[in-house]
Backbone and ligand atoms as CSV (ligand in chain L), in Angstrom:
chain,resi,resn,atom,element,x,y,z
A,1,MET,N,N,-5.320,-14.149,14.728
A,1,MET,CA,C,-5.349,-13.935,13.191
A,1,MET,C,C,-5.721,-15.257,12.530
A,2,THR,N,N,-6.527,-14.793,11.452
A,2,THR,CA,C,-6.931,-16.140,10.731
A,2,THR,C,C,-6.600,-15.886,9.238
A,3,LYS,N,N,-6.490,-16.997,8.671
A,3,LYS,CA,C,-5.938,-16.962,7.163
A,3,LYS,C,C,-7.362,-16.549,6.433
A,4,THR,N,N,-7.282,-15.571,5.626
A,4,THR,CA,C,-8.541,-15.169,5.045
A,4,THR,C,C,-8.154,-14.920,3.537
A,5,LYS,N,N,-8.921,-15.461,2.734
A,5,LYS,CA,C,-8.902,-15.254,1.059
A,5,LYS,C,C,-9.172,-13.789,0.943
A,6,ILE,N,N,-8.216,-13.289,-0.087
A,6,ILE,CA,C,-8.297,-11.923,-0.506
A,6,ILE,C,C,-8.536,-11.734,-1.892
A,7,ALA,N,N,-8.119,-12.704,-2.661
A,7,ALA,CA,C,-8.374,-12.640,-4.182
A,7,ALA,C,C,-8.036,-13.993,-4.590
A,8,THR,N,N,-8.203,-14.148,-6.064
A,8,THR,CA,C,-7.604,-15.261,-6.881
A,8,THR,C,C,-6.504,-14.674,-7.620
A,9,THR,N,N,-5.640,-15.457,-8.190
A,9,THR,CA,C,-4.438,-14.842,-8.982
A,9,THR,C,C,-4.911,-14.221,-10.230
A,10,SER,N,N,-6.092,-14.683,-10.868
A,10,SER,CA,C,-6.500,-13.834,-12.153
A,10,SER,C,C,-7.064,-12.498,-11.779
A,11,ASP,N,N,-7.353,-12.069,-10.555
A,11,ASP,CA,C,-7.962,-10.743,-10.025
A,11,ASP,C,C,-6.735,-9.908,-10.040
A,12,VAL,N,N,-5.467,-10.362,-9.747
A,12,VAL,CA,C,-4.235,-9.381,-9.489
A,12,VAL,C,C,-3.370,-9.267,-10.662
A,13,SER,N,N,-2.999,-8.087,-10.876
A,13,SER,CA,C,-2.166,-7.841,-12.023
A,13,SER,C,C,-0.764,-6.843,-11.737
A,14,THR,N,N,0.109,-6.871,-12.432
A,14,THR,CA,C,1.537,-6.139,-12.136
A,14,THR,C,C,1.599,-4.638,-12.336
A,15,ASP,N,N,0.373,-4.153,-12.858
A,15,ASP,CA,C,0.408,-2.697,-13.350
A,15,ASP,C,C,-0.583,-1.917,-12.336
A,16,LYS,N,N,-1.233,-2.612,-11.605
A,16,LYS,CA,C,-2.107,-1.878,-10.651
A,16,LYS,C,C,-2.487,-2.752,-9.316
A,17,VAL,N,N,-2.907,-1.905,-8.326
A,17,VAL,CA,C,-3.167,-2.591,-7.244
A,17,VAL,C,C,-4.710,-3.026,-7.258
A,18,LEU,N,N,-5.159,-4.055,-6.556
A,18,LEU,CA,C,-6.522,-4.502,-6.293
A,18,LEU,C,C,-6.864,-4.083,-4.958
A,19,LYS,N,N,-8.028,-3.495,-4.649
A,19,LYS,CA,C,-8.391,-3.101,-3.473
A,19,LYS,C,C,-9.353,-4.159,-3.127
A,20,THR,N,N,-9.192,-4.923,-1.941
A,20,THR,CA,C,-9.885,-6.031,-1.227
A,20,THR,C,C,-10.013,-5.789,0.152
A,21,SER,N,N,-10.671,-6.935,1.017
A,21,SER,CA,C,-10.527,-6.855,2.276
A,21,SER,C,C,-10.335,-8.079,3.098
A,22,ALA,N,N,-9.948,-7.996,4.250
A,22,ALA,CA,C,-9.977,-9.227,5.056
A,22,ALA,C,C,-10.331,-8.784,6.369
A,23,ASN,N,N,-11.463,-9.512,6.906
A,23,ASN,CA,C,-11.963,-9.401,8.133
A,23,ASN,C,C,-12.135,-7.812,8.423
A,24,GLY,N,N,-12.856,-7.349,7.593
A,24,GLY,CA,C,-13.231,-5.788,7.754
A,24,GLY,C,C,-12.127,-4.970,7.462
A,25,GLN,N,N,-10.964,-5.345,7.252
A,25,GLN,CA,C,-9.752,-4.427,6.918
A,25,GLN,C,C,-9.429,-4.068,5.496
A,26,SER,N,N,-9.379,-2.967,5.065
A,26,SER,CA,C,-9.284,-2.830,3.545
A,26,SER,C,C,-7.723,-3.156,3.288
A,27,VAL,N,N,-7.607,-3.839,2.065
A,27,VAL,CA,C,-6.138,-4.373,1.704
A,27,VAL,C,C,-5.996,-4.112,0.291
A,28,LEU,N,N,-4.580,-3.882,0.181
A,28,LEU,CA,C,-4.305,-3.600,-1.289
A,28,LEU,C,C,-3.226,-4.628,-1.679
A,29,VAL,N,N,-3.713,-5.504,-2.915
A,29,VAL,CA,C,-2.820,-6.661,-3.281
A,29,VAL,C,C,-2.182,-6.196,-4.689
A,30,ALA,N,N,-1.122,-6.721,-4.971
A,30,ALA,CA,C,-0.685,-6.614,-6.345
A,30,ALA,C,C,0.446,-7.766,-6.652
A,31,LYS,N,N,0.865,-8.014,-7.892
A,31,LYS,CA,C,1.913,-8.883,-8.326
A,31,LYS,C,C,2.881,-8.034,-8.673
A,32,VAL,N,N,4.091,-8.309,-8.051
A,32,VAL,CA,C,5.427,-7.740,-8.373
A,32,VAL,C,C,6.430,-8.991,-8.722
A,33,GLY,N,N,6.847,-8.992,-10.140
A,33,GLY,CA,C,7.508,-10.107,-10.505
A,33,GLY,C,C,6.641,-11.330,-10.435
A,34,ASP,N,N,7.157,-12.296,-9.751
A,34,ASP,CA,C,6.454,-13.589,-9.630
A,34,ASP,C,C,5.755,-13.649,-8.206
A,35,GLN,N,N,5.676,-12.485,-7.293
A,35,GLN,CA,C,5.568,-12.483,-6.190
A,35,GLN,C,C,4.057,-11.695,-5.951
A,36,TYR,N,N,3.153,-12.470,-5.064
A,36,TYR,CA,C,1.991,-11.635,-4.669
A,36,TYR,C,C,2.287,-10.991,-3.521
A,37,CYS,N,N,1.644,-9.543,-3.368
A,37,CYS,CA,C,2.216,-8.723,-2.083
A,37,CYS,C,C,0.955,-8.036,-1.640
A,38,ALA,N,N,0.854,-7.663,-0.347
A,38,ALA,CA,C,-0.211,-7.049,0.099
A,38,ALA,C,C,0.173,-6.159,1.342
A,39,VAL,N,N,-0.567,-5.049,1.365
A,39,VAL,CA,C,-0.411,-3.845,2.506
A,39,VAL,C,C,-1.873,-3.494,2.748
A,40,ALA,N,N,-1.876,-2.848,3.951
A,40,ALA,CA,C,-3.004,-2.171,4.382
A,40,ALA,C,C,-3.257,-1.215,3.527
A,41,ASN,N,N,-4.821,-0.871,3.321
A,41,ASN,CA,C,-5.098,0.291,2.433
A,41,ASN,C,C,-5.136,1.451,3.577
A,42,LYS,N,N,-4.378,1.935,4.257
A,42,LYS,CA,C,-4.288,2.778,5.204
A,42,LYS,C,C,-3.078,3.538,5.333
A,43,CYS,N,N,-2.846,4.717,4.731
A,43,CYS,CA,C,-1.568,5.301,4.873
A,43,CYS,C,C,-1.181,5.514,6.426
A,44,PRO,N,N,-0.014,5.308,6.698
A,44,PRO,CA,C,0.527,5.397,8.155
A,44,PRO,C,C,0.662,6.875,8.510
A,45,HIS,N,N,0.815,7.918,7.418
A,45,HIS,CA,C,0.571,9.217,7.747
A,45,HIS,C,C,-0.576,9.758,8.446
A,46,LEU,N,N,-1.751,9.713,7.714
A,46,LEU,CA,C,-2.951,10.253,8.384
A,46,LEU,C,C,-4.078,9.172,8.190
A,47,GLY,N,N,-3.733,7.997,7.876
A,47,GLY,CA,C,-4.705,6.870,7.907
A,47,GLY,C,C,-5.727,7.028,6.726
A,48,LEU,N,N,-5.191,7.674,5.715
A,48,LEU,CA,C,-6.299,7.825,4.546
A,48,LEU,C,C,-5.785,6.664,3.509
A,49,PRO,N,N,-6.812,6.267,2.700
A,49,PRO,CA,C,-6.792,5.148,1.826
A,49,PRO,C,C,-5.851,5.517,0.593
A,50,MET,N,N,-5.102,4.464,0.167
A,50,MET,CA,C,-4.216,4.535,-0.769
A,50,MET,C,C,-4.687,4.054,-2.280
A,51,ALA,N,N,-5.720,3.427,-2.161
A,51,ALA,CA,C,-6.129,2.544,-3.392
A,51,ALA,C,C,-5.960,3.356,-4.761
A,52,LYS,N,N,-6.406,4.704,-4.679
A,52,LYS,CA,C,-6.175,5.333,-5.790
A,52,LYS,C,C,-4.987,6.090,-6.194
A,53,GLY,N,N,-3.947,5.598,-5.605
A,53,GLY,CA,C,-2.470,6.232,-5.659
A,53,GLY,C,C,-1.897,5.412,-6.826
A,54,LYS,N,N,-0.694,6.038,-7.470
A,54,LYS,CA,C,-0.212,5.312,-8.590
A,54,LYS,C,C,0.703,4.341,-8.055
A,55,PHE,N,N,0.897,3.270,-9.088
A,55,PHE,CA,C,1.321,2.029,-8.643
A,55,PHE,C,C,2.388,1.824,-9.558
A,56,GLU,N,N,3.801,1.707,-9.294
A,56,GLU,CA,C,4.911,1.763,-10.342
A,56,GLU,C,C,6.057,0.791,-9.784
A,57,ASN,N,N,6.487,-0.090,-10.254
A,57,ASN,CA,C,7.878,-0.636,-9.871
A,57,ASN,C,C,7.664,-1.332,-8.340
A,58,GLY,N,N,6.433,-1.831,-8.084
A,58,GLY,CA,C,6.180,-2.366,-6.819
A,58,GLY,C,C,5.920,-1.188,-5.639
A,59,VAL,N,N,5.803,-0.061,-5.878
A,59,VAL,CA,C,5.810,0.946,-5.078
A,59,VAL,C,C,4.399,1.685,-5.316
A,60,ILE,N,N,3.658,1.947,-4.041
A,60,ILE,CA,C,2.316,2.527,-4.206
A,60,ILE,C,C,2.612,4.017,-3.658
A,61,THR,N,N,2.126,4.842,-4.184
A,61,THR,CA,C,2.146,6.393,-3.925
A,61,THR,C,C,0.927,6.718,-2.997
A,62,CYS,N,N,0.851,7.271,-1.996
A,62,CYS,CA,C,-0.351,7.821,-1.479
A,62,CYS,C,C,-0.813,8.963,-2.203
A,63,PRO,N,N,-2.070,8.833,-2.559
A,63,PRO,CA,C,-2.485,10.108,-3.505
A,63,PRO,C,C,-2.793,11.497,-2.804
A,64,PHE,N,N,-2.585,11.360,-1.455
A,64,PHE,CA,C,-2.918,12.596,-0.741
A,64,PHE,C,C,-1.675,13.465,-0.616
A,65,HIS,N,N,-0.463,12.755,0.006
A,65,HIS,CA,C,0.596,13.470,0.155
A,65,HIS,C,C,1.884,13.166,-0.221
A,66,GLY,N,N,1.562,12.216,-1.073
A,66,GLY,CA,C,2.959,11.530,-1.965
A,66,GLY,C,C,3.913,10.461,-1.031
A,67,SER,N,N,3.585,10.029,0.079
A,67,SER,CA,C,4.347,9.076,0.602
A,67,SER,C,C,4.225,7.896,-0.002
A,68,LYS,N,N,5.437,7.224,-0.248
A,68,LYS,CA,C,5.484,5.944,-1.044
A,68,LYS,C,C,6.160,4.825,-0.201
A,69,PHE,N,N,5.412,3.615,-0.617
A,69,PHE,CA,C,5.698,2.305,0.156
A,69,PHE,C,C,5.879,1.089,-0.738
A,70,GLU,N,N,7.009,0.496,-0.524
A,70,GLU,CA,C,6.988,-0.952,-1.302
A,70,GLU,C,C,5.885,-1.792,-0.957
A,71,ILE,N,N,5.036,-2.382,-1.900
A,71,ILE,CA,C,4.015,-3.339,-1.592
A,71,ILE,C,C,4.501,-4.527,-0.987
A,72,CYS,N,N,5.436,-4.973,-1.425
A,72,CYS,CA,C,6.041,-6.409,-0.744
A,72,CYS,C,C,6.620,-6.479,0.551
A,73,THR,N,N,6.885,-5.236,1.047
A,73,THR,CA,C,7.642,-5.252,2.380
A,73,THR,C,C,6.832,-4.103,3.352
A,74,GLY,N,N,6.166,-3.293,2.631
A,74,GLY,CA,C,5.459,-2.224,3.499
A,74,GLY,C,C,6.396,-1.052,3.742
A,75,LYS,N,N,7.660,-1.096,3.356
A,75,LYS,CA,C,8.763,-0.112,3.599
A,75,LYS,C,C,8.503,1.236,3.122
A,76,ASN,N,N,8.601,2.330,3.888
A,76,ASN,CA,C,8.504,3.614,3.464
A,76,ASN,C,C,9.789,3.987,2.651
A,77,VAL,N,N,9.491,4.432,1.350
A,77,VAL,CA,C,10.616,4.906,0.738
A,77,VAL,C,C,10.639,6.476,0.313
A,78,GLU,N,N,9.582,7.016,0.678
A,78,GLU,CA,C,9.456,8.535,0.442
A,78,GLU,C,C,8.324,9.004,1.364
A,79,TRP,N,N,8.521,10.119,2.324
A,79,TRP,CA,C,7.573,10.325,3.190
A,79,TRP,C,C,7.067,11.886,2.970
A,80,VAL,N,N,5.664,12.071,2.748
A,80,VAL,CA,C,5.287,13.236,2.607
A,80,VAL,C,C,5.970,14.401,1.666
A,81,ASP,N,N,5.602,14.323,0.389
A,81,ASP,CA,C,6.333,15.313,-0.324
A,81,ASP,C,C,5.459,16.020,-1.397
A,82,SER,N,N,4.135,15.744,-1.377
A,82,SER,CA,C,3.376,16.412,-2.184
A,82,SER,C,C,1.998,16.883,-1.441
A,83,PHE,N,N,1.005,17.492,-2.044
A,83,PHE,CA,C,-0.239,17.639,-1.722
A,83,PHE,C,C,-1.154,17.481,-2.898
A,84,VAL,N,N,-1.987,16.347,-2.829
A,84,VAL,CA,C,-2.840,15.860,-3.897
A,84,VAL,C,C,-1.996,16.040,-5.186
A,85,GLY,N,N,-0.948,15.530,-5.284
A,85,GLY,CA,C,-0.026,15.644,-6.394
A,85,GLY,C,C,0.847,16.826,-6.761
A,86,ILE,N,N,0.643,17.762,-6.115
A,86,ILE,CA,C,1.479,19.023,-6.308
A,86,ILE,C,C,2.626,19.018,-5.440
A,87,PRO,N,N,3.858,18.990,-5.843
A,87,PRO,CA,C,5.002,19.059,-5.147
A,87,PRO,C,C,5.258,20.043,-4.105
A,88,LEU,N,N,5.777,19.580,-3.037
A,88,LEU,CA,C,5.897,20.820,-1.754
A,88,LEU,C,C,7.307,20.948,-1.706
A,89,PRO,N,N,7.742,22.300,-1.347
A,89,PRO,CA,C,9.021,22.720,-0.913
A,89,PRO,C,C,9.330,22.073,0.521
A,90,GLY,N,N,10.583,22.194,0.808
A,90,GLY,CA,C,10.992,21.484,1.999
A,90,GLY,C,C,10.178,21.734,3.363
A,91,ALA,N,N,10.170,23.239,3.486
A,91,ALA,CA,C,9.458,23.573,4.850
A,91,ALA,C,C,7.937,23.228,4.862
A,92,ALA,N,N,7.327,23.138,3.746
A,92,ALA,CA,C,5.962,22.704,3.512
A,92,ALA,C,C,5.820,21.286,3.886
A,93,LYS,N,N,6.850,20.467,3.370
A,93,LYS,CA,C,6.737,18.968,3.692
A,93,LYS,C,C,6.639,18.869,5.072
A,94,LYS,N,N,7.511,19.603,5.884
A,94,LYS,CA,C,7.660,19.374,7.375
A,94,LYS,C,C,6.309,19.714,7.953
A,95,MET,N,N,5.627,20.745,7.437
A,95,MET,CA,C,4.527,21.132,7.941
A,95,MET,C,C,3.375,20.080,7.783
A,96,MET,N,N,3.275,19.629,6.437
A,96,MET,CA,C,2.344,18.642,5.968
A,96,MET,C,C,2.498,17.459,6.866
A,97,ALA,N,N,3.869,17.020,7.033
A,97,ALA,CA,C,3.964,15.686,7.776
A,97,ALA,C,C,3.472,15.716,9.272
A,98,MET,N,N,3.045,17.139,9.724
A,98,MET,CA,C,2.354,17.244,11.034
A,98,MET,C,C,3.044,16.443,12.143
A,99,GLY,N,N,4.443,16.587,11.999
A,99,GLY,CA,C,5.220,15.999,13.069
A,99,GLY,C,C,5.343,14.414,13.084
A,100,LYS,N,N,4.791,13.926,12.282
A,100,LYS,CA,C,4.852,12.367,12.128
A,100,LYS,C,C,6.201,11.937,11.339
A,101,ALA,N,N,6.680,11.001,12.097
A,101,ALA,CA,C,8.099,10.472,11.615
A,101,ALA,C,C,7.604,9.400,10.422
A,102,PRO,N,N,8.553,9.350,9.377
A,102,PRO,CA,C,8.383,8.343,8.397
A,102,PRO,C,C,8.048,6.764,8.924
A,103,THR,N,N,7.014,6.396,8.430
A,103,THR,CA,C,6.578,4.930,9.263
A,103,THR,C,C,6.305,4.071,7.984
A,104,ASP,N,N,6.592,2.839,8.227
A,104,ASP,CA,C,6.083,1.820,7.091
A,104,ASP,C,C,4.639,1.515,7.305
A,105,VAL,N,N,4.145,1.112,6.162
A,105,VAL,CA,C,2.696,0.546,6.240
A,105,VAL,C,C,2.533,-0.818,6.472
A,106,ALA,N,N,1.449,-1.319,7.119
A,106,ALA,CA,C,1.376,-2.581,7.368
A,106,ALA,C,C,1.389,-3.498,6.220
A,107,ASN,N,N,2.156,-4.621,6.312
A,107,ASN,CA,C,2.422,-5.542,5.082
A,107,ASN,C,C,1.869,-7.023,5.676
A,108,PHE,N,N,1.237,-7.610,4.700
A,108,PHE,CA,C,0.939,-8.847,4.986
A,108,PHE,C,C,1.741,-9.905,4.101
A,109,ALA,N,N,2.069,-10.978,4.655
A,109,ALA,CA,C,2.575,-12.194,3.753
A,109,ALA,C,C,1.324,-12.815,2.982
A,110,VAL,N,N,1.535,-12.924,1.790
A,110,VAL,CA,C,0.493,-13.586,0.974
A,110,VAL,C,C,0.859,-14.903,0.633
A,111,THR,N,N,-0.160,-15.844,1.071
A,111,THR,CA,C,0.111,-17.467,0.516
A,111,THR,C,C,-0.841,-17.794,-0.471
A,112,GLN,N,N,-0.419,-18.469,-1.356
A,112,GLN,CA,C,-1.115,-18.960,-2.488
A,112,GLN,C,C,-1.482,-20.563,-2.294
A,113,ASP,N,N,-2.622,-20.812,-2.552
A,113,ASP,CA,C,-3.070,-22.199,-2.530
A,113,ASP,C,C,-4.103,-22.395,-3.787
A,114,GLY,N,N,-3.369,-22.982,-4.909
A,114,GLY,CA,C,-3.924,-23.069,-6.187
A,114,GLY,C,C,-4.149,-21.593,-6.755
A,115,ASP,N,N,-5.259,-21.234,-7.242
A,115,ASP,CA,C,-5.600,-19.908,-7.391
A,115,ASP,C,C,-5.892,-18.769,-6.369
A,116,ASP,N,N,-5.992,-19.406,-5.236
A,116,ASP,CA,C,-6.588,-18.571,-4.056
A,116,ASP,C,C,-5.424,-17.865,-3.468
A,117,LEU,N,N,-5.544,-16.559,-3.065
A,117,LEU,CA,C,-4.446,-15.696,-2.388
A,117,LEU,C,C,-4.970,-15.303,-1.033
A,118,SER,N,N,-4.268,-15.665,-0.035
A,118,SER,CA,C,-4.976,-15.392,1.314
A,118,SER,C,C,-3.725,-14.708,2.184
A,119,ILE,N,N,-4.212,-13.941,3.269
A,119,ILE,CA,C,-3.418,-13.409,4.006
A,119,ILE,C,C,-3.767,-13.665,5.562
A,120,ASP,N,N,-2.908,-13.479,6.645
A,120,ASP,CA,C,-3.136,-13.594,7.906
A,120,ASP,C,C,-3.734,-12.304,8.327
A,121,ALA,N,N,-5.049,-12.149,8.576
A,121,ALA,CA,C,-5.390,-10.771,9.119
A,121,ALA,C,C,-6.657,-11.045,10.303
L,1,LIG,S1,S,-2.204,10.391,4.251
L,1,LIG,FE1,FE,-0.788,9.306,2.922
L,1,LIG,S2,S,0.854,10.752,2.649
L,1,LIG,FE2,FE,-0.512,11.674,3.987
């Protein structure tokens, strides 16, 4: 792994995620409180991009099936509960999960050097 610049502090806000990349890997970065945080832009459910998902209180919601992840830890806090924003009943959630167990999204430690933000990727 090498340290790769992903953004500058002025690129990143607290109310939306910034889609960027590191070594060919798509990455989402945001500011939560005073902390810069980054996760892979690849939902662990079906590997789809999450950049267009809702971002609120440090949590990114996958726009496809509603799984939610803390951007500062990658921790899964909700697993497959909707289909393109439409809530699913219990049995349909299980079907939509396709047998996949709740999984955290890859998380990256962000280092700040002046205005530059980097991750090891
Ligand atoms: S691809 Fe993200 S919840 Fe299904």
